[in-house]
ZAMARGU-4260 file (C-alpha; in steps of 0.2 Angstrom, whole numbers, plus 5000, padded with zeros to 4 digits):
<rodrens>
0) 5004/5081/5147 | 4987/5081/5139 | 4982/5080/5121 | 4979/5099/5119 | 4995/5102/5126
5) 5004/5090/5116 | 4997/5098/5101 | 5000/5115/5104 | 5019/5110/5107 | 5020/5102/5090
10) 5011/5117/5083 | 5023/5129/5091 | 5038/5119/5085 | 5031/5118/5067 | 5030/5136/5066
15) 5046/5140/5073 | 5054/5127/5060 | 5042/5137/5046 | 5050/5153/5051 | 5067/5147/5051
20) 5066/5144/5032 | 5052/5149/5022 | 5056/5141/5007 | 5058/5124/5015 | 5046/5114/5003
25) 5059/5117/4991 | 5073/5106/4998 | 5065/5088/5002 | 5083/5081/5005 | 5085/5092/5021
30) 5083/5086/5038 | 5071/5102/5043 | 5060/5096/5028 | 5058/5079/5035 | 5056/5087/5053
35) 5041/5099/5048 | 5032/5085/5037 | 5035/5073/5052 | 5025/5086/5064 | 5012/5089/5051
40) 5007/5071/5050 | 5008/5069/5069 | 4996/5085/5071 | 4984/5078/5058 | 4984/5060/5066
45) 4982/5068/5084 | 4967/5079/5076 | 4959/5063/5070 | 4959/5053/5084 | 4953/5066/5096
50) 4937/5069/5083 | 4935/5050/5083 | 4932/5051/5102 | 4917/5063/5098 | 4906/5049/5089
55) 4895/5042/5100 | 4891/5022/5094 | 4872/5023/5103 | 4867/5039/5096 | 4874/5034/5078
60) 4864/5019/5079 | 4849/5030/5084 | 4852/5042/5070 | 4853/5029/5058 | 4837/5021/5063
65) 4829/5039/5060 | 4834/5040/5043 | 4848/5053/5045 | 4860/5054/5030 | 4879/5051/5034
70) 4882/5068/5030 | 4870/5074/5044 | 4877/5061/5056 | 4894/5068/5053 | 4888/5086/5057
75) 4880/5081/5072 | 4896/5075/5079 | 4905/5089/5073 | 4917/5077/5062 | 4921/5076/5045
80) 4912/5063/5033 | 4929/5055/5030 | 4931/5053/5049 | 4913/5045/5050 | 4919/5034/5037
85) 4935/5029/5045 | 4924/5026/5061 | 4912/5015/5053 | 4926/5005/5045 | 4934/5002/5062
90) 4918/4997/5071 | 4914/4985/5057 | 4900/4994/5049 | 4908/4993/5032 | 4912/4978/5026
95) 4927/4979/5012 | 4918/4972/4996 | 4931/4966/4981 | 4926/4977/4966 | 4925/4969/4950
100) 4935/4976/4936 | 4924/4985/4924 | 4928/4975/4909 | 4925/4958/4918 | 4911/4948/4911
105) 4897/4945/4924 | 4888/4928/4923
</rodrens>
């Protein structure tokens, strides 16, 4: 079963659960609530993973060298800026920097 088929099955299952109880969100302690939120997370994560595959590293580097903004690059790859940010972080293009406390004195 390919990615799209899995996603379609999850969507169908989610729609069935939502149809059974339209007020599911008011009952966070129920099994149905847990199923719906689990399926929602799976669908979201699957979408994010498939979007990351749209980004070509060679093309990304070329666009950066031509001066494209990150917003323009995200548009070019048809992904959100958030997805591009996560991809850049995973590939090491973004280094995690410890931020200073605003009230901390600078020497």
